[in-house]
C-alpha positions in Angstrom: -6.0 -16.4 -21.9 -6.0 -16.4 -18.1 -3.8 -13.9 -16.4 -1.8 -15.1 -13.4 -1.9 -13.0 -10.2 1.4 -11.8 -8.8 1.3 -12.3 -5.1 4.5 -10.3 -4.9 2.7 -7.2 -6.1 0.4 -7.2 -3.0 3.4 -7.7 -0.8 5.3 -4.9 -2.4 2.3 -2.6 -2.2 1.9 -3.4 1.5 5.6 -2.9 2.3 5.5 0.5 0.6 2.3 1.5 2.3 3.9 0.6 5.7 7.1 2.5 4.9 5.3 5.6 3.8 3.0 5.5 6.8 5.9 5.1 9.2 7.9 7.9 7.5 5.0 10.2 8.2 4.7 8.8 11.7 1.0 7.8 11.2 -0.5 4.9 13.1 -2.5 2.2 11.5 -5.4 3.5 13.6 -5.2 6.9 12.1 -5.0 5.7 8.6 -7.9 3.3 9.2 -10.0 6.1 10.6 -9.2 8.3 7.6 -10.1 5.4 5.3 -13.3 4.5 7.2 -12.0 1.0 7.9 -10.4 -1.0 10.7 -6.8 -1.0 11.8 -6.8 -4.8 11.2 -7.7 -4.1 7.6 -4.8 -1.7 7.2 -2.6 -4.4 8.7 -3.8 -6.9 6.2 -3.1 -4.5 3.4 0.4 -3.9 4.7 1.1 -7.6 5.0 -0.1 -8.2 1.4 -2.9 -10.5 2.6 -5.6 -8.5 0.8 -5.7 -6.4 -2.3 -7.0 -2.8 -2.1 -9.7 -1.7 -4.5 -9.0 1.2 -6.8 -11.2 3.4 -4.5 -9.2 2.3 -1.5 -5.9 3.0 -3.3 -7.1 6.5 -4.2 -8.1 7.1 -0.6 -4.7 5.8 0.7 -2.9 8.2 -1.7 -5.0 11.0 -0.3 -4.3 10.2 3.3 -0.6 9.8 2.7 -0.4 12.8 0.3 1.3 10.8 -2.5 0.5 10.0 -6.1 0.3 6.7 -7.9 3.4 7.7 -9.8 5.4 8.0 -6.5 4.2 4.6 -5.4 5.2 3.0 -8.7 8.6 4.7 -8.7 9.2 3.4 -5.2 8.2 -0.1 -6.3 10.5 0.1 -9.3 13.4 1.3 -7.1 12.7 -1.7 -4.8 12.7 -4.1 -7.7 15.9 -2.5 -9.1 17.6 -3.2 -5.7 16.6 -6.9 -5.9 18.5 -7.6 -9.1 
């Protein structure tokens, strides 16, 4: 059985990443530097154009000082508001 990808998941992750980064007043350049990547890659993540690896997600959580649980709760709250 082939599993379908959910493009909305990447978009939701990116939107949440941008919101959390902006709440902490962090630039894409700062986050990129902390992740060892480019600001354009952070932008692609925020726009949902690319999917982060688990290692990248772990690093993002470290930079933003959040847990996976917080990210999932934020996503659930966003989904609840759509219904």
